[in-house]
C-alpha positions as CSV (number, residue, x, y, z in Angstrom):
1,M,-18.1,-0.9,5.1
2,K,-17.8,2.3,4.0
3,K,-14.4,2.8,4.5
4,Q,-13.5,0.0,2.6
5,F,-16.1,1.5,-0.8
6,G,-13.4,4.9,-0.5
7,I,-11.0,2.5,-0.5
8,T,-11.9,1.0,-3.5
9,L,-12.8,3.8,-5.6
10,L,-9.6,5.4,-4.6
11,I,-7.8,2.3,-6.1
12,I,-9.6,1.9,-9.4
13,F,-8.7,5.6,-9.7
14,L,-5.2,5.0,-9.0
15,F,-4.2,1.5,-10.8
16,S,-6.1,2.8,-13.9
17,T,-4.2,2.4,-16.8
18,Q,-7.7,2.9,-19.1
19,V,-10.4,5.5,-19.7
20,S,-12.9,2.5,-18.3
21,A,-11.6,0.6,-15.5
22,A,-13.3,-2.8,-14.4
23,T,-14.4,-2.5,-10.6
24,P,-12.5,-4.6,-8.5
25,Q,-14.0,-7.1,-6.8
26,V,-13.4,-8.3,-3.6
27,L,-11.6,-11.4,-2.5
28,G,-11.8,-11.4,0.8
29,E,-11.2,-9.8,4.4
30,Y,-8.3,-10.8,6.0
31,G,-8.0,-9.1,9.8
32,D,-7.5,-5.6,8.5
33,W,-6.5,-6.1,5.0
34,T,-8.3,-6.5,2.4
35,A,-7.9,-8.1,-0.9
36,Y,-8.9,-7.5,-4.6
37,V,-9.0,-8.1,-8.3
38,Y,-9.3,-6.4,-11.0
39,K,-9.2,-6.4,-15.2
40,D,-7.2,-3.9,-16.7
41,G,-6.1,-4.0,-20.7
42,R,-3.7,-6.6,-20.4
43,G,-5.1,-8.7,-17.7
44,S,-5.7,-8.9,-14.0
45,V,-4.2,-7.3,-11.1
46,C,-4.5,-8.3,-7.4
47,Y,-3.8,-5.9,-4.6
48,M,-4.5,-5.8,-1.3
49,V,-4.6,-2.9,1.2
50,S,-4.7,-1.0,4.3
51,K,-5.3,2.1,5.9
52,P,-3.3,2.6,9.2
53,K,-4.8,2.3,13.0
54,K,-3.3,5.1,14.1
55,D,-2.0,8.7,12.3
56,E,0.1,11.2,13.9
57,G,1.1,14.7,13.3
58,K,0.7,18.1,13.5
59,Y,-1.6,18.9,10.6
60,S,-4.6,20.3,10.1
61,K,-6.4,17.9,7.1
62,R,-5.1,14.8,5.6
63,G,-6.0,12.9,3.0
64,D,-6.5,9.0,2.7
65,I,-4.1,7.0,3.9
66,Y,-3.2,3.5,3.1
67,A,-0.6,0.9,2.1
68,V,-0.4,-0.9,-1.0
69,V,1.0,-4.7,-2.2
70,T,0.1,-5.4,-6.1
71,H,0.7,-8.0,-8.4
72,R,0.4,-7.3,-11.9
73,P,1.2,-11.1,-13.7
74,A,0.8,-9.6,-17.8
75,E,3.7,-7.5,-16.7
76,K,5.4,-10.2,-14.4
77,S,5.3,-7.6,-11.6
78,F,4.6,-8.9,-8.3
79,D,4.9,-7.4,-4.4
80,V,5.2,-4.1,-5.5
81,V,4.8,-2.2,-2.1
82,N,3.9,1.6,-1.9
83,F,2.0,4.2,0.6
84,D,-0.1,6.9,0.4
85,A,0.7,9.4,2.9
86,G,-2.5,11.5,2.5
87,Y,-0.5,14.6,1.7
88,T,2.3,15.6,-1.0
89,F,5.8,14.9,0.4
90,K,8.3,17.3,1.4
91,N,11.0,17.2,-1.7
92,G,14.5,14.8,-0.1
93,A,12.6,14.3,2.8
94,P,13.4,10.4,4.5
95,F,10.5,8.4,4.5
96,T,11.0,5.1,6.7
97,V,9.2,2.1,7.4
98,K,9.6,-0.1,11.1
99,I,8.5,-3.9,11.4
100,G,9.7,-4.7,14.7
101,H,13.7,-4.3,14.8
102,N,13.8,-3.6,11.0
103,T,14.3,-0.1,9.5
104,V,13.8,0.0,5.8
105,T,14.7,3.1,4.1
106,S,15.3,2.4,0.8
107,F,12.3,4.5,-0.8
108,F,11.3,7.2,-2.9
109,T,8.6,9.7,-2.9
110,D,6.6,11.5,-5.8
111,G,3.4,13.3,-5.1
112,E,1.5,11.7,-2.3
113,K,2.8,8.3,-2.8
114,A,6.4,6.4,-1.6
115,W,7.6,3.7,-3.5
116,T,10.6,1.0,-2.7
117,L,13.3,1.4,-4.7
118,D,13.5,-2.1,-6.6
119,G,12.2,-5.3,-6.7
120,D,14.4,-6.5,-3.9
121,T,13.5,-4.2,-1.4
122,D,9.8,-5.2,-1.9
123,K,10.4,-8.8,-1.7
124,K,12.2,-7.4,1.5
125,M,9.1,-5.7,2.7
126,V,6.6,-8.3,1.9
127,N,8.5,-10.7,3.8
128,L,9.0,-8.3,7.0
129,M,5.3,-7.4,6.6
130,K,4.7,-11.5,6.7
131,G,6.2,-11.7,9.7
132,G,5.1,-8.8,11.8
133,E,2.7,-7.6,13.4
134,R,2.7,-3.6,13.0
135,M,4.2,-1.4,10.6
136,I,5.2,1.9,11.8
137,V,5.9,4.2,8.8
138,D,7.2,8.0,9.1
139,G,7.1,10.8,6.5
140,V,7.6,14.4,5.8
141,S,4.8,16.2,4.0
142,S,5.9,19.2,1.6
143,K,4.6,22.1,4.5
144,G,7.7,20.3,6.6
145,T,5.0,18.3,9.3
146,K,6.7,15.1,10.4
147,T,4.1,12.0,10.6
148,K,3.6,8.5,12.1
149,D,1.5,5.9,10.7
150,T,0.8,2.7,12.1
151,Y,-0.6,-0.3,10.9
152,S,-1.5,-3.2,11.8
153,L,-0.1,-6.3,9.9
154,K,-3.1,-8.5,11.5
155,G,-4.5,-10.5,8.1
156,F,-1.6,-10.1,6.0
157,T,-0.3,-13.3,5.1
158,G,-4.5,-14.1,4.4
159,A,-4.6,-11.1,2.1
160,Y,-1.5,-11.9,0.7
161,K,-1.9,-15.7,-0.5
162,A,-5.3,-14.5,-1.8
163,I,-4.0,-12.4,-4.2
164,S,-1.0,-14.7,-4.7
165,A,-3.0,-17.7,-6.2
166,K,-5.5,-15.3,-8.0
167,C,-3.0,-13.8,-9.8
168,K,-0.7,-17.1,-10.0
169,K,2.4,-15.7,-8.4
């Protein structure tokens, strides 16, 4: 429960578009993913989040690590996939996600976050996550430290259905 409260606070901060953001409401816990909704100035924002089961790398300190999928129906934005590495990315360093036999490299990094390059890659990622068992995320910190985070995809589809129903995708 402590883990989820920390993630909730972090997500409020990350997705706030106004000074006073509403507190996210938990839609449900689905395996290793949790679905949330909150209202911003434009309407409902639905998102799902998970932390890795295993994080590897030769680092001494690292912040929160998580993967997020977001729907913002007021902006006609659905299936937006992003990752927070818990460190600042090295400029130009590769960022890859492996799900099963598929490797996705169409990402850009900015500060501690990695985003897909376009909506088609977001949709591809969501479809791969729905059909996968685990997701391996590789990145490189600004100090050159390579990291490997392993996420469980157990519950992904249930959480995705919850945010899609709530935000009417």
